[in-house]
N, C-alpha and C positions, 0 to 999 in steps of 0.2 A: 499492501498497499505507499501508494506516494504521498509526504507528509507535505504540504503546501502551505508558508507562510507569507505571504505576498501578491500583488494584483496582479504585475508581470507577470511571474512563473505559475497562479494559475491560468492565467490567460495565451502560453505560451502552451498549457496542457491540453487544457481542451481547442484549443486549436490544433492541434497536431490533433485530438479522437476523430473533430470531427476532418481533416485532409485525409485520415481510413476511415471514413464512410462509418464511423461509430453512432450510435443514440447514445445518450450522456442522460439518466435518471439524478433528480438530485433531492437533496433531505434538508434538510437547513434546519439547525435542531441548538439549543443554548446549552450540550452538553449535559452531563449527568447520565448516563444513557443509560435507557433501563429496559426490558422486554416492548416496554410498548415502539420503541424508537429502533431498534432492534429489527422488528417487525415492515417496517414503513423499509426498512434500508432492504429484509426479501422479495418488498412487493418494488423496489425499483431495480432489482437485478434479474426478475425477473419478466420485467417491461420490455429495461435499456439492455443495451452493452456493456456501458461504462458507467456507472456510480459512484456520483461523487457527493461528503454529507459535511459541512458547515458546524463547528460550534463556533458561536459569537452570543457572549451572553451584552444580553444588545441594553445599552444603561435607555434609547431612550420610551422606551415600551414598558415602562416604575416609575409611579411615582415618587412622592418627597418624602411621604413614609411606606416607603417597601422597604423588600426587603433585597436591594442588589449585591450589599457588600455581602448581606448573611448568602446569598443562593449561591448550593455546592459546584463545585466547581474538580472535580473528577476528571484531568487530561491525560492522566497517564491512561488507567484504565479502560477511558471508551478511545482514548487509540487502540489498544488493547481489544478492545472487543469489537472493534470494525474492522480489523485482519483478521480475526477470528472469524467472521459472519459473509466477508468478502470486496469490504468495500475497498474500492481500487485506490480511491484518494480521501483524503479527507485538507479543507480549505480552514486551520485558525488568521482569519485575517484578529491583528489588533482596533483596541475603540479608531489610536493614533488611521489607520487604516481607508478606516467605514463615517470616521468623523473628519478632515484633517485638518476645518475651520473650527473645530467646536460644535455641541450641541447646539447653541442660543444662535449660531450662523447657520446651519444645518438644513440646507431645501427641503418641504417637506412633501408629503402623499396626504392628503388626507379620502376615506372614502365616506361620504355623506350617505348618513340616516342613519342604515343598518349601525355606521360605527356607533350613535348617538348612546344607542338604548342597552338596559340591561348591565350588560359587565363592559361596555363604551359609558353608562349614567352611573357605576359603581368609581371604576378606571381613567379617569380625563386623560386622553390623550393617547392611553394603552393604545390604540387600533391606531393613530396617526402612526405612535413607533414602530412598529407592527408592521402597517402599509407599506412605509420608508427602506427600514431594513430587506424588504422581502423583495421591497422593487429597487434596492439594492444591491444586492446578491442575486436579482434575477440579468438584473445589468453586467453584471462579475461572469458571473459562471453558464447563462447565457445556454441553459440548460433544454430540450426539448420539452422535459416530464418534472414534473412535483409532485413530492408525493407528501401530507401531511396526514396527522393524526383526527380524527374523529374528535375524542375527546373536548380542544376544544373550537368547538362546529359553529360559533361566532364565528370569532377568528376564521376559519376553515371557509367562511361564507365572504366574510369579509375578503379575503385574497382570489375565490374566486369573478367576484362583484368584483376587485381591482387590476384582473386582468382584464376581463374582458372589456372594461371603460377603457380603458391606456391602450387596447389591439394589443395585445404584449404573444407572439408565439411562442406561448407555454402549454402543457396539457396542464391541469391543476388532478391530482388523486386526493379522493377521501378513501382513507384505510380505517377502517371497523375499531374503537377504544380496544388495547388490548386491559383485562380486568386480571387481578390479586381471586385467590380461589370462594373466595370471601365476593365475589360484587364489585369489591370497589375496585375503581376505575387506576388504569396507575399512572405519576406522576414524580415528578421529581421532591415536588411538596410532597406526598407520604413521609418521607425520611424527617417530615421533622415531628410526628408524629409518634407519642408513644403508644407500646402495644395496646394496651386499653383503648388509645385515641379510634388505634386503627381498625380496633375490632367497630367499633360503633358507631366508626364511617361506613363501613360496608350498606348501615342502615337508609345512606339516599340511594341504592341500587334498588333495591327492598321499593319503594317509595314512591321510587316512577313506576317500576315494573305496577305498583299497583294502580297507580293511577293510570297504566298503556291498557290493564287489565280493562280496568270501567269504561275508557271511550273506546276500545273494538269491541264490548258488549253492548251501550249507545248509548253509556252517557252523555247530555251535550252539555250540564252545565259542570263549564271549568273550569268557574270561579270559586263554587265549592271544593273541588278537586284538589284545586295550590293551599285553600288556606287549608282544609282539612288534611294535605302531608304535614306547610307549615307548621298545624300546631304540632304535633304527633313525634317532628322534627324535634322542633324544638323540648318541647318534653324530657325525647333522650339525653339533650344539653348542645345541643348546636343552636349558636349566634344564626337569626336567618339574613342572610342579605336581597334571595330572588326564589323566587319556585315560579315556570313561568311556565305556562305551558304555547303555545307561539306559529305562524309558515313557518315552515324552516326556510327557507327561499328571503323574503323578506324580514322576518322574525317583529312581525309588526302583534297585536294577540288573534288569537285561531278564529277563523268562523266558518261558518256552516258549513261555506263551499270545499272549506280548505281539503285538499285531498290528501298531503303529505306537512305533522308537521311536526313536532320538536321539544318534549320535554326539558329544559333545560332550567339550572339548576347551580344556586352558586351559596355554598352553606361553610360559615366558618367555626372549627370545630381548636377550640383555643382560640388562640391569636391568625391559628393555618385558615386562611380561604382557600378551598376545595370548588372545584365547579366539573359539574358532569350530565351528560344530556343521554335520551329515545327518544329517538325516528317513532312516530306513528303514519302510517301508509292506510290511507282507508277510503 
């Protein structure tokens, strides 16, 4: 596996691959890789001739009181996992590479509408940071295909909208959420939880499954389903940010005529913010 730590070396490598007629698959990450990330690499390898993974903890998507400094950085372990998975290259840009003039002077990309609700409302500026860094990485890597986990479903839809609106020649693939045996969605932030908190956190998936079953059985009072789930999870020790049933494409509140819904959840367990989702096709 090639380790690439500068933009000129990256472009040289990508140009070589494309001269040889190879398709390029790209998996952007913030590192601290787990089986969910490695599932993306597997999917990319099955689909493309060459696979490159980026590891960059993006300061632009963290708020003032969020965990940028505490975010786990495990680069040596990450490289070993990528080698074992058969990735062709890993790109390790610095903050200076990504934001040479500093964050305050950086040109940014913003996706209106979908970026402003739910996680966008709870974390102002977050999706601006996501959209900007993904746009920059796509310009640097110039992949044919890019692979993102469906666990961050709102992020995935923001990126799909970005690619569509800016006419980017990249196919974006959503890959189903990898879960622990308890049902808890795999996440780097699970490392902040105690064993007891992790056991309680598995109730999120159970609550979403209960909502999904009710909707598939014909329940139409979605507000009541949301309120019941919030009450049950708060009794279990969670602090609610939101539990919403929305249109999967627009992230607006679900309507009777919508056929593709998603239950989206953001809850705090202690100081750790956990997100998850479950799609419903009806």
